[in-house]
C-alpha positions as a printed NumPy array, in Angstrom:
array([[ -3.869,  -5.893, -13.316],
       [ -0.236,  -6.456, -12.343],
       [ -0.597,  -3.691,  -9.744],
       [ -3.561,  -5.448,  -8.134],
       [ -1.814,  -8.833,  -8.115],
       [  1.044,  -7.371,  -6.056],
       [ -1.188,  -6.063,  -3.245],
       [ -0.326,  -8.008,  -0.087],
       [ -2.573,  -6.206,   2.416],
       [ -5.384,  -3.652,   2.255],
       [ -5.758,  -1.607,   5.429],
       [ -8.212,   0.888,   3.988],
       [ -9.854,   2.048,   0.771],
       [-12.62 ,   4.617,   0.781],
       [-14.385,   6.773,  -1.777],
       [-14.311,  10.271,  -0.266],
       [-16.259,  12.134,  -2.957],
       [-17.693,  11.825,  -6.456],
       [-18.474,  14.585,  -8.963],
       [-20.407,  14.064, -12.195],
       [-20.434,  16.293, -15.29 ],
       [-23.402,  14.849, -17.182],
       [-23.086,  17.254, -20.128],
       [-19.501,  16.15 , -20.875],
       [-19.73 ,  12.502, -19.701],
       [-16.955,  12.953, -17.119],
       [-16.786,  11.796, -13.507],
       [-14.177,  12.357, -10.831],
       [-13.695,  10.055,  -7.857],
       [-11.574,  10.961,  -4.833],
       [-10.111,   7.899,  -3.065],
       [ -8.207,   7.331,   0.163],
       [ -5.988,   4.22 ,  -0.032],
       [ -3.814,   2.462,   2.542],
       [ -2.198,  -0.813,   1.468],
       [  0.997,  -2.859,   1.198],
       [  2.49 ,  -3.738,  -2.182],
       [  5.043,  -6.491,  -2.829],
       [  7.369,  -4.159,  -4.774],
       [  6.602,  -0.697,  -3.341],
       [  6.045,  -1.444,   0.357],
       [  3.503,   0.417,   2.483],
       [  1.476,   3.103,   0.675],
       [ -0.993,   5.608,   2.128],
       [ -2.319,   8.368,  -0.106],
       [ -5.21 ,  10.191,  -1.703],
       [ -5.967,   9.724,  -5.379],
       [ -8.342,  11.386,  -7.817],
       [ -9.514,   9.465, -10.878],
       [-10.92 ,  11.45 , -13.816],
       [-13.053,   9.173, -15.972],
       [-14.417,   9.84 , -19.456],
       [-17.485,   7.815, -20.41 ],
       [-19.155,   6.648, -23.617],
       [-22.49 ,   5.118, -22.769],
       [-21.933,   2.856, -19.775],
       [-18.196,   2.309, -20.327],
       [-15.141,   4.21 , -19.141],
       [-13.085,   4.973, -22.265],
       [-10.323,   6.984, -20.596],
       [ -9.116,   7.266, -17.008],
       [ -6.391,   9.516, -15.601],
       [ -5.108,   9.294, -12.02 ],
       [ -3.726,  12.118,  -9.878],
       [ -1.925,  11.247,  -6.642],
       [ -1.133,  13.145,  -3.461],
       [ -0.32 ,  12.429,   0.138]])
């Protein structure tokens, strides 16, 4: 949560797409993010989160970043 606490401005955040693999309990979420961070400055990028689920809980999440 340290990352979130250092956000000083959010200019945009949008889910662009979601894919679900029901057989393997995996989802992917493509995000667009545009924000300012106290330590990193202005950031604008696309991110993909790959989430592994057990029941209704995410048990593992990996992030991939691009511009």
